[in-house]
A tleap script that builds the chain and sets N, CA, C and O, in Angstrom:
source leaprc.protein.ff14SB
mol = sequence {
  NMET GLY ASP PRO LEU MET TRP PRO ILE ASP
  SER ALA THR ASP THR LEU VAL ALA VAL GLU
  ILE THR SER THR LEU VAL LEU ALA ALA ASN
  PRO LYS ARG MET ASP ALA VAL PHE VAL ASN
  ASP SER ASN LYS PRO ILE TYR LEU ALA ARG
  GLY ASN ALA ALA VAL LEU ASN GLU GLY ILE
  LEU ILE PRO VAL ASN GLY ARG TYR GLU ILE
  ASN ARG ASN ASN LEU PHE LEU GLY ALA VAL
  TYR ALA ILE ALA GLU GLY GLY ALA LYS ASN
  LEU THR VAL SER GLU GLY CILE
}
set mol.1.N position { 139.291 181.175 75.628 }
set mol.1.CA position { 138.602 182.438 75.543 }
set mol.1.C position { 137.694 182.566 76.749 }
set mol.1.O position { 137.302 181.568 77.352 }
set mol.2.N position { 137.365 183.782 77.092 }
set mol.2.CA position { 136.577 184.033 78.289 }
set mol.2.C position { 135.086 183.906 78.085 }
set mol.2.O position { 134.614 183.430 77.052 }
set mol.3.N position { 134.368 184.337 79.080 }
set mol.3.CA position { 132.913 184.347 79.082 }
set mol.3.C position { 132.404 185.178 77.897 }
set mol.3.O position { 132.906 186.280 77.674 }
set mol.4.N position { 131.410 184.675 77.123 }
set mol.4.CA position { 130.933 185.420 75.954 }
set mol.4.C position { 130.313 186.768 76.317 }
set mol.4.O position { 130.222 187.650 75.464 }
set mol.5.N position { 129.886 186.941 77.566 }
set mol.5.CA position { 129.364 188.241 77.963 }
set mol.5.C position { 130.492 189.253 78.108 }
set mol.5.O position { 130.279 190.455 77.950 }
set mol.6.N position { 131.699 188.761 78.412 }
set mol.6.CA position { 132.856 189.627 78.514 }
set mol.6.C position { 133.606 189.710 77.194 }
set mol.6.O position { 134.279 190.706 76.929 }
set mol.7.N position { 133.501 188.688 76.372 }
set mol.7.CA position { 134.167 188.606 75.066 }
set mol.7.C position { 133.108 188.368 73.999 }
set mol.7.O position { 133.060 187.283 73.420 }
set mol.8.N position { 132.263 189.349 73.725 }
set mol.8.CA position { 131.164 189.126 72.774 }
set mol.8.C position { 131.666 188.928 71.339 }
set mol.8.O position { 132.737 189.401 70.959 }
set mol.9.N position { 130.873 188.230 70.581 }
set mol.9.CA position { 131.147 188.065 69.153 }
set mol.9.C position { 130.516 189.266 68.456 }
set mol.9.O position { 129.294 189.414 68.429 }
set mol.10.N position { 131.357 190.109 67.902 }
set mol.10.CA position { 130.893 191.364 67.312 }
set mol.10.C position { 130.288 191.200 65.927 }
set mol.10.O position { 129.382 191.943 65.549 }
set mol.11.N position { 130.789 190.227 65.168 }
set mol.11.CA position { 130.282 190.038 63.813 }
set mol.11.C position { 130.545 188.611 63.358 }
set mol.11.O position { 131.316 187.873 63.973 }
set mol.12.N position { 129.893 188.245 62.279 }
set mol.12.CA position { 130.065 186.911 61.714 }
set mol.12.C position { 130.140 187.010 60.197 }
set mol.12.O position { 129.548 187.895 59.579 }
set mol.13.N position { 130.880 186.082 59.621 }
set mol.13.CA position { 130.973 185.975 58.172 }
set mol.13.C position { 130.382 184.624 57.781 }
set mol.13.O position { 130.823 183.584 58.271 }
set mol.14.N position { 129.386 184.637 56.900 }
set mol.14.CA position { 128.723 183.418 56.451 }
set mol.14.C position { 129.090 183.146 55.000 }
set mol.14.O position { 129.046 184.042 54.157 }
set mol.15.N position { 129.453 181.896 54.720 }
set mol.15.CA position { 129.824 181.519 53.353 }
set mol.15.C position { 129.281 180.141 53.014 }
set mol.15.O position { 128.908 179.365 53.894 }
set mol.16.N position { 129.246 179.857 51.733 }
set mol.16.CA position { 128.924 178.531 51.215 }
set mol.16.C position { 130.146 178.080 50.425 }
set mol.16.O position { 130.610 178.787 49.530 }
set mol.17.N position { 130.659 176.912 50.756 }
set mol.17.CA position { 131.852 176.394 50.096 }
set mol.17.C position { 131.490 175.099 49.381 }
set mol.17.O position { 130.843 174.227 49.960 }
set mol.18.N position { 131.907 174.972 48.124 }
set mol.18.CA position { 131.753 173.715 47.385 }
set mol.18.C position { 132.966 172.850 47.712 }
set mol.18.O position { 134.074 173.127 47.253 }
set mol.19.N position { 132.755 171.811 48.501 }
set mol.19.CA position { 133.841 170.927 48.926 }
set mol.19.C position { 134.094 169.901 47.832 }
set mol.19.O position { 133.170 169.244 47.351 }
set mol.20.N position { 135.341 169.776 47.451 }
set mol.20.CA position { 135.725 168.928 46.323 }
set mol.20.C position { 136.203 167.538 46.777 }
set mol.20.O position { 136.199 167.221 47.967 }
set mol.21.N position { 136.615 166.721 45.795 }
set mol.21.CA position { 137.132 165.383 46.085 }
set mol.21.C position { 138.614 165.442 46.460 }
set mol.21.O position { 139.225 164.421 46.778 }
set mol.22.N position { 139.176 166.633 46.418 }
set mol.22.CA position { 140.518 166.873 46.938 }
set mol.22.C position { 140.364 167.848 48.105 }
set mol.22.O position { 139.353 168.543 48.209 }
set mol.23.N position { 141.344 167.898 48.962 }
set mol.23.CA position { 141.279 168.747 50.141 }
set mol.23.C position { 141.018 170.203 49.733 }
set mol.23.O position { 141.716 170.758 48.885 }
set mol.24.N position { 140.007 170.804 50.349 }
set mol.24.CA position { 139.547 172.147 50.010 }
set mol.24.C position { 139.623 173.038 51.256 }
set mol.24.O position { 139.109 172.671 52.312 }
set mol.25.N position { 140.260 174.200 51.136 }
set mol.25.CA position { 140.278 175.146 52.246 }
set mol.25.C position { 138.868 175.696 52.428 }
set mol.25.O position { 138.304 176.275 51.500 }
set mol.26.N position { 138.291 175.519 53.623 }
set mol.26.CA position { 136.936 176.018 53.871 }
set mol.26.C position { 136.916 177.172 54.860 }
set mol.26.O position { 135.929 177.903 54.939 }
set mol.27.N position { 138.016 177.347 55.629 }
set mol.27.CA position { 138.100 178.460 56.562 }
set mol.27.C position { 139.569 178.773 56.800 }
set mol.27.O position { 140.325 177.930 57.284 }
set mol.28.N position { 139.966 179.992 56.457 }
set mol.28.CA position { 141.359 180.409 56.640 }
set mol.28.C position { 141.670 180.591 58.120 }
set mol.28.O position { 140.773 180.824 58.931 }
set mol.29.N position { 142.931 180.484 58.456 }
set mol.29.CA position { 143.369 180.746 59.832 }
set mol.29.C position { 142.972 182.170 60.208 }
set mol.29.O position { 143.026 183.082 59.383 }
set mol.30.N position { 142.573 182.346 61.471 }
set mol.30.CA position { 142.151 183.667 61.921 }
set mol.30.C position { 142.411 183.793 63.425 }
set mol.30.O position { 141.729 183.151 64.225 }
set mol.31.N position { 143.391 184.614 63.816 }
set mol.31.CA position { 143.701 184.759 65.238 }
set mol.31.C position { 142.592 185.460 66.025 }
set mol.31.O position { 142.617 185.462 67.255 }
set mol.32.N position { 141.620 186.055 65.329 }
set mol.32.CA position { 140.515 186.747 65.995 }
set mol.32.C position { 139.252 185.896 66.099 }
set mol.32.O position { 138.234 186.363 66.610 }
set mol.33.N position { 139.306 184.660 65.623 }
set mol.33.CA position { 138.134 183.789 65.631 }
set mol.33.C position { 137.635 183.561 67.056 }
set mol.33.O position { 138.416 183.296 67.970 }
set mol.34.N position { 136.318 183.669 67.225 }
set mol.34.CA position { 135.672 183.365 68.505 }
set mol.34.C position { 134.884 182.052 68.418 }
set mol.34.O position { 134.764 181.321 69.401 }
set mol.35.N position { 134.349 181.769 67.225 }
set mol.35.CA position { 133.649 180.511 67.008 }
set mol.35.C position { 133.495 180.282 65.511 }
set mol.35.O position { 133.757 181.175 64.706 }
set mol.36.N position { 133.072 179.088 65.150 }
set mol.36.CA position { 132.761 178.759 63.758 }
set mol.36.C position { 131.787 177.582 63.760 }
set mol.36.O position { 131.871 176.687 64.601 }
set mol.37.N position { 130.870 177.604 62.807 }
set mol.37.CA position { 129.898 176.524 62.660 }
set mol.37.C position { 129.946 176.050 61.219 }
set mol.37.O position { 129.913 176.850 60.284 }
set mol.38.N position { 130.025 174.726 61.052 }
set mol.38.CA position { 130.069 174.095 59.736 }
set mol.38.C position { 128.843 173.194 59.625 }
set mol.38.O position { 128.613 172.355 60.497 }
set mol.39.N position { 128.055 173.357 58.564 }
set mol.39.CA position { 126.863 172.533 58.359 }
set mol.39.C position { 126.951 171.876 56.990 }
set mol.39.O position { 127.150 172.544 55.975 }
set mol.40.N position { 126.797 170.548 56.978 }
set mol.40.CA position { 126.828 169.781 55.734 }
set mol.40.C position { 125.465 169.876 55.067 }
set mol.40.O position { 124.509 169.230 55.497 }
set mol.41.N position { 125.381 170.682 54.016 }
set mol.41.CA position { 124.140 170.907 53.280 }
set mol.41.C position { 124.192 170.152 51.952 }
set mol.41.O position { 123.903 170.703 50.890 }
set mol.42.N position { 124.572 168.866 52.044 }
set mol.42.CA position { 124.706 168.060 50.826 }
set mol.42.C position { 124.184 166.645 51.073 }
set mol.42.O position { 123.658 166.340 52.143 }
set mol.43.N position { 124.339 165.798 50.074 }
set mol.43.CA position { 123.835 164.426 50.164 }
set mol.43.C position { 124.929 163.387 50.424 }
set mol.43.O position { 124.684 162.189 50.287 }
set mol.44.N position { 126.124 163.831 50.797 }
set mol.44.CA position { 127.242 162.931 51.108 }
set mol.44.C position { 127.953 163.429 52.368 }
set mol.44.O position { 127.924 164.626 52.654 }
set mol.45.N position { 128.584 162.541 53.118 }
set mol.45.CA position { 129.358 162.987 54.278 }
set mol.45.C position { 130.527 163.877 53.854 }
set mol.45.O position { 131.065 163.738 52.755 }
set mol.46.N position { 130.903 164.782 54.737 }
set mol.46.CA position { 132.053 165.651 54.540 }
set mol.46.C position { 132.991 165.434 55.725 }
set mol.46.O position { 132.542 165.278 56.860 }
set mol.47.N position { 134.291 165.424 55.455 }
set mol.47.CA position { 135.297 165.245 56.500 }
set mol.47.C position { 136.117 166.520 56.636 }
set mol.47.O position { 136.568 167.089 55.642 }
set mol.48.N position { 136.306 166.966 57.884 }
set mol.48.CA position { 137.108 168.154 58.174 }
set mol.48.C position { 138.461 167.759 58.737 }
set mol.48.O position { 138.601 166.716 59.377 }
set mol.49.N position { 139.450 168.599 58.494 }
set mol.49.CA position { 140.778 168.464 59.095 }
set mol.49.C position { 141.210 169.844 59.565 }
set mol.49.O position { 141.061 170.832 58.845 }
set mol.50.N position { 141.741 169.902 60.765 }
set mol.50.CA position { 142.194 171.176 61.324 }
set mol.50.C position { 143.698 171.301 61.152 }
set mol.50.O position { 144.471 170.543 61.738 }
set mol.51.N position { 144.101 172.276 60.333 }
set mol.51.CA position { 145.509 172.583 60.181 }
set mol.51.C position { 146.278 171.760 59.178 }
set mol.51.O position { 147.466 172.005 58.970 }
set mol.52.N position { 145.642 170.795 58.552 }
set mol.52.CA position { 146.315 169.970 57.545 }
set mol.52.C position { 145.290 169.498 56.515 }
set mol.52.O position { 144.083 169.650 56.705 }
set mol.53.N position { 145.789 168.930 55.435 }
set mol.53.CA position { 144.921 168.485 54.340 }
set mol.53.C position { 143.891 167.463 54.826 }
set mol.53.O position { 144.203 166.583 55.628 }
set mol.54.N position { 142.665 167.595 54.329 }
set mol.54.CA position { 141.600 166.650 54.662 }
set mol.54.C position { 141.748 165.384 53.825 }
set mol.54.O position { 142.193 165.423 52.678 }
set mol.55.N position { 141.360 164.256 54.433 }
set mol.55.CA position { 141.442 162.947 53.795 }
set mol.55.C position { 140.091 162.258 53.980 }
set mol.55.O position { 139.514 162.305 55.067 }
set mol.56.N position { 139.587 161.621 52.931 }
set mol.56.CA position { 138.324 160.880 53.045 }
set mol.56.C position { 138.409 159.852 54.167 }
set mol.56.O position { 139.427 159.179 54.332 }
set mol.57.N position { 137.328 159.739 54.935 }
set mol.57.CA position { 137.192 158.767 56.021 }
set mol.57.C position { 138.160 158.981 57.175 }
set mol.57.O position { 138.412 158.059 57.951 }
set mol.58.N position { 138.708 160.192 57.296 }
set mol.58.CA position { 139.586 160.529 58.419 }
set mol.58.C position { 139.194 161.897 58.955 }
set mol.58.O position { 138.553 162.682 58.256 }
set mol.59.N position { 139.573 162.180 60.178 }
set mol.59.CA position { 139.317 163.493 60.762 }
set mol.59.C position { 137.928 163.590 61.353 }
set mol.59.O position { 137.417 162.634 61.937 }
set mol.60.N position { 137.327 164.748 61.197 }
set mol.60.CA position { 136.026 165.043 61.799 }
set mol.60.C position { 134.938 164.806 60.761 }
set mol.60.O position { 134.876 165.495 59.743 }
set mol.61.N position { 134.084 163.829 61.027 }
set mol.61.CA position { 132.981 163.492 60.127 }
set mol.61.C position { 131.807 164.430 60.371 }
set mol.61.O position { 131.362 164.607 61.505 }
set mol.62.N position { 131.313 165.031 59.288 }
set mol.62.CA position { 130.038 165.758 59.342 }
set mol.62.C position { 129.070 164.986 58.450 }
set mol.62.O position { 129.174 165.051 57.225 }
set mol.63.N position { 128.133 164.259 59.048 }
set mol.63.CA position { 127.194 163.486 58.236 }
set mol.63.C position { 126.245 164.408 57.464 }
set mol.63.O position { 126.210 165.615 57.704 }
set mol.64.N position { 125.496 163.843 56.559 }
set mol.64.CA position { 124.499 164.602 55.797 }
set mol.64.C position { 123.594 165.343 56.787 }
set mol.64.O position { 123.066 164.742 57.723 }
set mol.65.N position { 123.421 166.633 56.575 }
set mol.65.CA position { 122.634 167.524 57.438 }
set mol.65.C position { 123.212 167.664 58.843 }
set mol.65.O position { 122.543 168.188 59.734 }
set mol.66.N position { 124.436 167.207 59.053 }
set mol.66.CA position { 125.088 167.322 60.352 }
set mol.66.C position { 125.867 168.616 60.473 }
set mol.66.O position { 125.971 169.389 59.520 }
set mol.67.N position { 126.420 168.845 61.676 }
set mol.67.CA position { 127.158 170.065 61.926 }
set mol.67.C position { 128.326 169.809 62.864 }
set mol.67.O position { 128.356 168.827 63.605 }
set mol.68.N position { 129.282 170.721 62.807 }
set mol.68.CA position { 130.428 170.722 63.714 }
set mol.68.C position { 130.667 172.157 64.139 }
set mol.68.O position { 130.573 173.078 63.328 }
set mol.69.N position { 130.979 172.347 65.419 }
set mol.69.CA position { 131.202 173.696 65.937 }
set mol.69.C position { 132.580 173.828 66.561 }
set mol.69.O position { 133.057 172.938 67.265 }
set mol.70.N position { 133.200 174.953 66.286 }
set mol.70.CA position { 134.382 175.392 67.017 }
set mol.70.C position { 133.874 176.484 67.943 }
set mol.70.O position { 133.269 177.457 67.492 }
set mol.71.N position { 134.122 176.323 69.243 }
set mol.71.CA position { 133.654 177.327 70.192 }
set mol.71.C position { 134.707 177.525 71.275 }
set mol.71.O position { 135.828 177.033 71.145 }
set mol.72.N position { 134.366 178.223 72.318 }
set mol.72.CA position { 135.361 178.543 73.342 }
set mol.72.C position { 135.884 177.306 74.067 }
set mol.72.O position { 136.941 177.368 74.695 }
set mol.73.N position { 135.169 176.188 73.994 }
set mol.73.CA position { 135.626 174.955 74.640 }
set mol.73.C position { 136.625 174.174 73.791 }
set mol.73.O position { 137.353 173.332 74.316 }
set mol.74.N position { 136.669 174.440 72.495 }
set mol.74.CA position { 137.607 173.740 71.601 }
set mol.74.C position { 138.152 174.710 70.552 }
set mol.74.O position { 138.313 174.351 69.385 }
set mol.75.N position { 138.430 175.927 70.975 }
set mol.75.CA position { 138.814 176.993 70.057 }
set mol.75.C position { 140.055 176.624 69.247 }
set mol.75.O position { 141.111 176.317 69.801 }
set mol.76.N position { 139.904 176.662 67.948 }
set mol.76.CA position { 140.991 176.384 67.004 }
set mol.76.C position { 141.082 177.583 66.078 }
set mol.76.O position { 140.090 177.952 65.449 }
set mol.77.N position { 142.253 178.196 65.982 }
set mol.77.CA position { 142.422 179.421 65.211 }
set mol.77.C position { 143.059 179.196 63.842 }
set mol.77.O position { 143.167 180.128 63.046 }
set mol.78.N position { 143.482 177.961 63.567 }
set mol.78.CA position { 144.151 177.652 62.313 }
set mol.78.C position { 143.188 177.431 61.161 }
set mol.78.O position { 141.973 177.566 61.308 }
set mol.79.N position { 143.757 177.085 60.008 }
set mol.79.CA position { 142.970 176.818 58.799 }
set mol.79.C position { 142.217 175.494 58.935 }
set mol.79.O position { 142.693 174.560 59.581 }
set mol.80.N position { 141.046 175.429 58.322 }
set mol.80.CA position { 140.232 174.217 58.320 }
set mol.80.C position { 140.021 173.800 56.872 }
set mol.80.O position { 139.670 174.614 56.018 }
set mol.81.N position { 140.243 172.514 56.612 }
set mol.81.CA position { 140.097 171.939 55.271 }
set mol.81.C position { 138.992 170.892 55.294 }
set mol.81.O position { 138.661 170.350 56.348 }
set mol.82.N position { 138.424 170.610 54.122 }
set mol.82.CA position { 137.372 169.609 54.011 }
set mol.82.C position { 137.539 168.824 52.721 }
set mol.82.O position { 138.196 169.259 51.775 }
set mol.83.N position { 136.916 167.643 52.718 }
set mol.83.CA position { 136.903 166.790 51.528 }
set mol.83.C position { 135.567 166.054 51.494 }
set mol.83.O position { 135.000 165.734 52.539 }
set mol.84.N position { 135.068 165.787 50.292 }
set mol.84.CA position { 133.785 165.096 50.150 }
set mol.84.C position { 133.857 164.092 49.013 }
set mol.84.O position { 134.510 164.326 47.997 }
set mol.85.N position { 133.190 162.998 49.197 }
set mol.85.CA position { 133.087 161.996 48.146 }
set mol.85.C position { 132.174 162.546 47.047 }
set mol.85.O position { 131.073 163.011 47.341 }
set mol.86.N position { 132.610 162.499 45.802 }
set mol.86.CA position { 131.787 162.972 44.696 }
set mol.86.C position { 132.032 164.423 44.309 }
set mol.86.O position { 131.707 164.822 43.190 }
set mol.87.N position { 132.588 165.205 45.194 }
set mol.87.CA position { 132.945 166.588 44.874 }
set mol.87.C position { 131.777 167.538 44.782 }
set mol.87.O position { 130.629 167.120 44.629 }
set mol.88.N position { 132.077 168.829 44.877 }
set mol.88.CA position { 131.122 169.931 44.785 }
set mol.88.C position { 129.940 169.745 45.740 }
set mol.88.O position { 128.787 169.940 45.356 }
set mol.89.N position { 130.233 169.368 46.983 }
set mol.89.CA position { 129.201 169.211 48.006 }
set mol.89.C position { 129.160 170.472 48.854 }
set mol.89.O position { 130.207 171.015 49.205 }
set mol.90.N position { 127.971 170.940 49.187 }
set mol.90.CA position { 127.797 172.207 49.890 }
set mol.90.C position { 128.086 172.099 51.382 }
set mol.90.O position { 127.553 171.237 52.080 }
set mol.91.N position { 128.944 172.998 51.848 }
set mol.91.CA position { 129.237 173.138 53.271 }
set mol.91.C position { 129.012 174.608 53.617 }
set mol.91.O position { 129.675 175.485 53.062 }
set mol.92.N position { 128.087 174.879 54.524 }
set mol.92.CA position { 127.903 176.254 54.968 }
set mol.92.C position { 128.827 176.497 56.154 }
set mol.92.O position { 128.996 175.632 57.014 }
set mol.93.N position { 129.423 177.687 56.187 }
set mol.93.CA position { 130.388 178.037 57.221 }
set mol.93.C position { 130.021 179.411 57.768 }
set mol.93.O position { 129.787 180.352 57.010 }
set mol.94.N position { 129.975 179.511 59.095 }
set mol.94.CA position { 129.748 180.794 59.746 }
set mol.94.C position { 130.851 180.973 60.779 }
set mol.94.O position { 131.000 180.153 61.684 }
set mol.95.N position { 131.623 182.048 60.643 }
set mol.95.CA position { 132.721 182.322 61.565 }
set mol.95.C position { 132.439 183.603 62.336 }
set mol.95.O position { 132.215 184.659 61.745 }
set mol.96.N position { 132.453 183.499 63.659 }
set mol.96.CA position { 132.255 184.667 64.510 }
set mol.96.C position { 133.581 185.264 64.932 }
set mol.96.O position { 134.512 184.548 65.301 }
set mol.97.N position { 133.656 186.596 64.872 }
set mol.97.CA position { 134.877 187.286 65.290 }
set mol.97.C position { 134.530 188.428 66.232 }
set mol.97.O position { 135.422 189.136 66.699 }
savepdb mol mol.pdb
quit
């Protein structure tokens, strides 16, 4: 994607997802995505997987109070899944389009 001044993010959708002990869809594929931010708002680590089912202790680790960003340097337009030990752990998601 180009320079954000030339390709501005017009709007964002913010959600809270309860991540379960099985792979949970946290962000649907979106060909218009410009960025996304995931924040672990729980007391257990959460693992992300891009484009396939999430597995505990694999993929992208978001530690407690940690975050992961999709931006123009690592733009991924596919679905994102998550999994958490213990289930029903809060993950905040903000997607810019």
